[in-house]
C-alpha positions in Angstrom: 0.7 -42.6 6.7 -2.2 -42.5 9.2 -5.7 -41.4 8.3 -6.2 -39.0 11.2 -9.2 -37.0 10.1 -12.6 -38.1 8.9 -13.1 -35.2 6.5 -12.9 -36.2 2.8 -14.3 -33.1 1.1 -14.6 -29.3 1.4 -17.3 -27.1 0.0 -16.7 -23.4 -0.5 -18.7 -20.5 -1.9 -17.0 -18.0 -4.2 -16.4 -14.3 -3.2 -15.2 -12.7 -6.5 -11.6 -12.9 -5.2 -10.4 -16.3 -4.1 -8.8 -18.7 -6.6 -6.7 -20.9 -4.2 -8.8 -23.4 -2.3 -7.1 -25.4 0.5 -8.3 -28.8 1.7 -7.3 -30.9 4.7 -8.0 -34.6 3.8 -5.3 -37.1 3.0 -4.7 -38.7 -0.4 -2.0 -40.8 -2.1 -2.2 -39.6 -5.7 -3.4 -36.6 -7.7 -6.0 -38.9 -9.3 -7.6 -39.4 -5.8 -8.7 -35.7 -5.8 -11.8 -34.6 -7.8 -13.0 -31.0 -8.2 -16.7 -30.2 -8.9 -18.0 -26.7 -9.6 -21.6 -25.4 -9.7 -22.0 -22.1 -11.6 -25.1 -20.2 -10.5 -28.2 -22.4 -11.0 -26.5 -24.7 -13.5 -25.9 -28.3 -12.8 -22.5 -29.2 -11.1 -19.7 -30.1 -13.4 -16.6 -32.3 -12.9 -13.6 -30.1 -13.7 -10.9 -31.5 -16.0 -7.5 -31.6 -14.2 -6.1 -29.6 -17.1 -8.3 -26.6 -15.9 -6.9 -26.4 -12.4 -3.6 -26.9 -10.6 -3.2 -29.3 -7.6 -0.4 -29.0 -4.9 -0.8 -32.0 -2.7 0.7 -32.9 0.7 -0.1 -36.6 1.4 -0.3 -36.1 5.2 -1.8 -32.6 5.5 -4.0 -32.1 2.5 -3.3 -29.6 -0.3 -4.5 -26.7 -2.4 -6.5 -26.5 -5.6 -6.1 -23.4 -7.8 -9.2 -22.7 -9.9 -10.0 -21.0 -12.2 -6.6 -20.6 -13.9 -7.9 -17.9 -16.3 -10.9 -15.6 -16.3 -12.8 -14.2 -13.3 -12.9 -15.8 -9.9 -16.0 -17.6 -8.6 -18.8 -15.3 -7.5 -21.0 -15.6 -4.4 -23.5 -17.5 -6.6 -21.0 -20.2 -7.4 -19.8 -23.3 -5.4 -16.7 -25.4 -5.6 -16.3 -28.8 -3.9 -13.0 -30.7 -3.6 -13.5 -34.4 -2.6 -11.4 -37.5 -2.3 -12.4 -40.3 -4.7 -9.9 -43.1 -4.1 -10.7 -46.1 -6.3 -12.4 -49.0 -4.5 -9.5 -51.4 -5.3 -6.9 -53.3 -3.3 -3.4 -52.9 -4.7 -1.8 -54.9 -1.9 -1.0 -58.6 -2.6 0.3 -60.5 0.5 1.8 -63.8 -0.7 2.0 -66.9 1.7 5.1 -66.8 3.9 6.1 -63.5 2.3 7.7 -60.8 4.4 5.1 -58.2 5.3 6.3 -54.8 6.7 4.5 -52.6 9.1 4.3 -49.9 6.4 2.5 -52.3 4.0 0.0 -53.2 6.7 -0.6 -49.6 7.6 -1.1 -48.6 4.0 -3.5 -51.4 3.4 -5.5 -50.4 6.5 -5.4 -46.7 5.5 -6.8 -47.7 2.1 -9.7 -49.5 3.8 -10.4 -46.5 6.1 -10.5 -44.2 3.1 -13.0 -46.4 1.3 -15.2 -46.5 4.4 -15.0 -42.7 4.8 -16.0 -42.2 1.2 -18.9 -44.7 1.5 -20.0 -42.9 4.7 -19.9 -39.5 3.0 -22.1 -40.8 0.1 -24.4 -42.4 2.6 -24.9 -39.1 4.3 -26.1 -37.6 1.0 -28.5 -40.6 0.4 -32.2 -40.8 1.0 -32.8 -43.5 3.7 -36.0 -45.3 4.7 -36.7 -47.4 7.7 -35.6 -51.0 7.7 -39.2 -52.2 7.7 -40.4 -49.7 5.0 -41.5 -51.0 1.6 -40.9 -47.6 0.0 -38.2 -47.5 -2.7 -35.8 -44.6 -1.9 -35.8 -43.5 -5.6 -39.6 -43.3 -5.5 -39.5 -41.3 -2.3 -37.0 -38.8 -3.8 -39.1 -38.4 -6.9 -42.2 -37.7 -4.7 -40.3 -35.1 -2.6 -39.1 -33.4 -5.8 -42.6 -33.3 -7.2 -43.9 -31.9 -3.9 -41.3 -29.1 -4.1 -42.4 -28.3 -7.6 -46.1 -28.3 -6.5 -45.3 -26.1 -3.5 -43.6 -23.5 -5.7 -46.5 -23.5 -8.1 -48.9 -23.0 -5.3 -46.9 -20.1 -3.9 -46.8 -18.5 -7.4 -50.6 -19.0 -7.7 -51.1 -17.4 -4.3 -48.9 -14.4 -5.3 -51.0 -14.0 -8.5 -54.2 -14.2 -6.5 -52.9 -11.5 -4.2 -52.0 -9.3 -7.2 -55.4 -9.8 -8.7 -57.1 -8.9 -5.5 -55.1 -5.7 -5.3 -56.1 -4.9 -8.9 -59.7 -5.6 -8.1 -59.5 -3.3 -5.1 -58.0 -0.5 -7.2 -60.6 -0.9 -9.9 -63.3 -0.9 -7.3 -62.0 2.4 -5.8 -61.8 3.9 -9.4 -65.3 2.8 -10.1 -66.5 4.4 -6.9 -64.8 7.6 -7.7 -66.2 7.6 -11.3 -69.7 7.0 -9.9 -69.4 9.8 -7.5 -68.1 12.2 -10.2 -70.8 11.2 -12.5 -73.4 11.9 -9.9 -72.0 15.4 -9.5 -72.0 15.9 -13.3 -68.2 16.1 -13.6 -67.8 13.4 -16.3 -64.6 11.7 -15.2 -63.0 9.2 -17.6 -62.7 5.5 -16.7 -59.6 5.0 -14.6 -57.7 1.7 -14.2 -54.5 0.5 -12.5 -52.6 1.1 -15.7 -53.2 4.8 -15.4 -50.9 5.2 -12.3 -49.1 8.5 -12.4 -51.2 10.1 -15.0 -52.7 13.7 -14.5 -56.3 14.5 -14.8 -57.0 17.7 -16.8 -60.0 19.5 -18.2 -60.4 18.9 -22.0 -59.9 21.6 -24.6 -63.6 22.6 -24.7 -64.0 22.6 -20.9 -66.9 20.1 -20.9 -65.2 17.0 -19.3 -61.9 15.6 -17.9 -59.3 13.5 -19.6 -56.1 11.7 -18.5 -52.8 13.2 -19.6 -50.3 10.5 -20.7 -47.1 10.1 -18.7 -44.0 11.9 -20.0 -40.5 10.4 -20.1 -37.7 10.8 -17.5 -36.4 14.4 -17.5 -39.4 16.1 -19.2 -41.4 18.9 -17.7 -45.1 19.8 -18.0 -45.5 22.8 -20.3 -48.5 25.0 -21.0 -49.7 25.2 -24.6 -52.1 28.1 -24.0 -55.4 28.9 -22.3 -57.6 26.7 -24.5 -55.6 23.5 -24.7 -54.2 20.9 -22.3 -50.5 21.1 -21.2 -47.9 18.7 -22.7 -44.7 17.1 -21.7 -41.6 18.7 -23.1 -37.9 18.1 -23.0 -36.0 20.6 -20.7 -34.2 22.1 -23.7 -30.6 21.6 -22.5 -29.5 20.6 -26.1 -26.8 23.0 -27.3 -26.6 24.9 -24.1 -23.3 25.7 -22.4 -23.6 23.8 -19.1 -20.2 24.5 -17.5 -16.7 25.9 -18.3 -13.3 25.2 -16.7 -10.2 27.1 -17.7 -6.6 27.8 -16.6 -3.8 30.1 -17.8 -0.2 29.1 -17.5 3.0 31.2 -17.9 5.4 28.5 -17.0 8.1 27.8 -19.6 8.4 24.3 -21.0 11.1 23.3 -23.6 11.7 20.2 -25.7 14.2 18.9 -28.3 12.5 15.5 -28.6 10.5 14.2 -31.5 8.1 12.5 -29.0 5.1 14.3 -27.6 5.5 15.4 -24.0 3.2 17.4 -21.6 3.3 21.2 -21.6 3.7 21.9 -17.8 0.5 23.0 -16.2 -1.5 23.3 -19.5 -4.3 20.9 -18.3 -7.9 21.1 -17.0 -10.3 18.5 -15.5 -14.0 18.6 -16.2 -16.8 16.2 -15.0 -19.6 16.0 -17.6 -23.2 16.0 -16.2 -24.4 13.5 -18.8 -22.9 10.8 -21.0 -24.5 12.5 -24.1 -22.7 15.9 -23.4 -20.0 17.2 -25.7 -16.9 19.0 -24.6 -15.3 21.8 -26.6 -11.6 22.0 -25.8 -9.7 25.1 -26.9 -6.0 25.9 -26.3 -4.4 29.2 -27.3 -0.9 30.3 -26.6 2.5 31.3 -27.9 6.1 30.2 -27.7 9.6 30.3 -29.2 11.7 28.3 -31.6 15.5 28.7 -31.3 18.7 27.1 -32.3 18.5 26.2 -36.0 16.8 27.3 -39.2 14.0 25.0 -40.4 13.0 23.7 -36.9 9.3 23.1 -36.7 6.8 22.3 -33.9 3.9 19.9 -33.4 1.1 20.1 -30.8 -1.8 17.8 -29.8 -4.8 17.7 -27.4 -4.9 14.6 -25.2 -8.0 13.4 -23.3 -6.6 11.4 -20.3 -4.1 9.3 -22.2 -5.6 9.4 -25.7 -4.7 11.9 -28.5 -7.9 13.4 -29.9 -6.5 16.0 -32.4 -3.0 17.0 -33.7 -1.3 19.8 -35.6 2.2 19.1 -36.8 4.8 21.2 -38.6 3.1 24.3 -37.4 5.9 26.7 -38.1 9.5 26.6 -39.3 12.2 28.9 -37.9 13.9 31.2 -40.4 16.7 32.3 -38.2 19.4 30.7 -36.1 18.3 32.6 -33.0 14.7 33.0 -31.8 11.5 32.9 -33.8 8.2 33.6 -31.9 5.1 31.6 -32.7 1.5 31.6 -31.7 -1.0 28.7 -31.9 -4.6 27.9 -31.4 -6.0 24.4 -31.4 -9.5 23.1 -30.5 -11.6 20.0 -30.7 -15.3 19.2 -30.2 -15.1 16.0 -28.2 -17.6 13.3 -27.2 -16.1 11.7 -24.0 -19.3 9.7 -23.3 -18.8 9.6 -19.5 -19.9 11.3 -16.3 -16.5 10.7 -14.7 -13.8 13.4 -14.2 -12.0 13.8 -17.6 -8.6 15.5 -18.0 -7.6 17.4 -21.1 -4.0 18.6 -21.7 -1.6 20.1 -24.2 1.4 18.0 -25.5 4.1 19.3 -27.9 7.2 18.1 -29.7 9.9 19.1 -32.2 8.4 17.9 -35.4 11.5 18.7 -37.5 14.9 20.3 -37.5 17.4 20.5 -34.6 16.4 23.5 -32.6 14.5 23.9 -29.3 10.7 24.2 -29.0 9.3 26.5 -26.2 5.8 26.6 -24.9 5.5 30.2 -23.5 9.1 31.5 -23.3 9.6 34.5 -21.2 7.7 36.3 -18.4 5.2 38.0 -20.8 4.0 34.9 -22.6 1.3 32.5 -21.5 -1.0 29.7 -22.7 -4.7 29.2 -21.8 -6.7 25.9 -22.0 -10.5 26.0 -21.7 -13.0 23.1 -21.6 -16.7 23.7 -22.1 -19.5 21.2 -21.6 -22.3 21.5 -24.2 -25.7 19.8 -23.7 -26.5 17.3 -26.3 
């Protein structure tokens, strides 16, 4: 093998997708490849080979797959794959022993790999001039402390800027209060913490006062001619916010004991708030035919989840056709603002006959979903 490239590591940033990480440096054993991962601001960690897979091509490089389970690395994470061949010589040339070209080349390659690894480490080292008396470790400690001091200075400057802005606001408020006092208006003291508050005349009409901020969604409501207004909720609780409905006359039949969709008996509603309730009501009719004692079951399904069921609704008393009517409803809490589908499913709950939803041109079924403010 020839060491034809001087690259011995790759460094890559996650993207929430990639788990297969290729590299292009040569190696002669799986143990020559090391994987380091830095998650966010945490210190880097050497990954146990059991936590990744390595597919190696001695001449071309290879691919590391990490992580094997869980989410891929994010844009805040870094993975480094590096060659760490041991600094040992496994070649023993005995006097007058036959030495092949391959043995010589492998020995030279091992030396080159060691030199490349030392060079890579040297590039990450702190160097001083040959004539310097400074210890590199001391220099690194000084630089690190300088960085900490610079960050502290920047934070102090930002705090000073904030304090200056607060002082300016307070000065403006003081000026306004002084002007109002001079005019006999009697304004209250105003500070930066009063941002967004309303100034109103007090209940007796002799001075002004600050009205506290309401909460998101509230409205300002009058409480009469002789008192200050107050913040009140909009009052959507219990109100009918929207209704969707559809009526279907299509016939659907089943002889199965497993629930299946009634064709077309479905609606989709998008709640305006996660706290909203949805009242679902289905009313319709159908037929049971084919055997005495046959019974039906129905249920309401939200998306793919059954939310209420009625089984053994009616048993046929004849061997021909028995008509049946049904009404089923449920007060649901979907807890979402995404489009939500409600539908009717039915089955044969007992017996051997056939269950019909609708059944004939004059029969139909209506499904209605109503959003209720909560």
